[in-house]
N, C-alpha and C positions, 0 to 999 in steps of 0.2 A: 504494499500499500505506499503510495506516494504522499506528499503534501497536498497535491492537487486532489486526490482521492479523499484525503481527510476533509478538505475543505467542502467537497460534494456532501460528505456524510453529515458534517455540521449544518450544511443548508438545509438537508432533508429534516434533520431533527428539529432545528429551530422553525421551520415552515416558511411560508410564502412572504412573511413581511420583512425578511432580511435578504439583501443582495449577496450575490457570489463575492463582491469585493468587500463587503462588510465581514463576511466569515472569514475571508482571507486574512483581513486585518486583525481579526479576533485571535485566529490561529497563531499569526506571526507575534502578537502581543505576548501570548502565552510562552510560546518558545523563547522569545527574548527574555522574558521574566525568569524562566527555568535556567537558561544559560547564565544569566547574571548570578542567580542564586548558587549554582554550582561552582562558578568562579570565585565566589566568596567563601566556598567550602560548606555551604548550608545543605541540609537535606530537604528535599520537596516531597512531601507526603500528600498523596492523593487517595482519601479513603475509598476503599472498594476497588481500587486500581494497583497501587503499589507505592513504592518509594524510590526515588532517584537519589543517589548519593556519590560523594567522591570518596574513594579509599586510597590510601598511600601504599604502595608496593615497595618493598625493601629492595635495595640493590643486591645483585647476586651474581654468582660466576655461572656462565653457560659454556656450551661448545658449539663450534661452528661445524655443523653436520658434514660439510663437504671436506674440510681439512683436519677436524678433531682438535683445532687450536682453542685454548680457553679464551673466552671473551667476557669482559665485565659488562653487565646490564646495569646501568644506573638506576637509582630510585626514581620513582615517578608517581604521579597521581593518576588514577583512571576512574571514569565514571561507571557506576554499577546501578542495575536495575534489580529490585526485590518485589515480585508480585505479591498482591495480597493474598490472603487464604480465599477470599471471595472469587478473585480472578482465576486463581489456580484451580478452584473447584468447577467454575464455569467452564474452562477449557477442558478439563478432564471430562466432563459430561458431553462436550461437543465432540471430542476425539473418540470416544467409545462407541 
């Protein structure tokens, strides 16, 4: 699903009173707010959907699979998503 598909879905849910352009602005505003929150290191919790957060990964030593040479992987921050119990159970029901 692309951002354009999400805009279409939001437009269908909201109804005929809102234009596609307005839905795109709403979605873009949400995504911008989420990005800013994650940049600040804040967790974003959406009840019934899940939590977006930033985790810090430690630096480590890895191996280049081609040469076998040891390579240092630096510490870094990565975004993570943890689905809510409600979302997980909904997906489970649909998959079965």
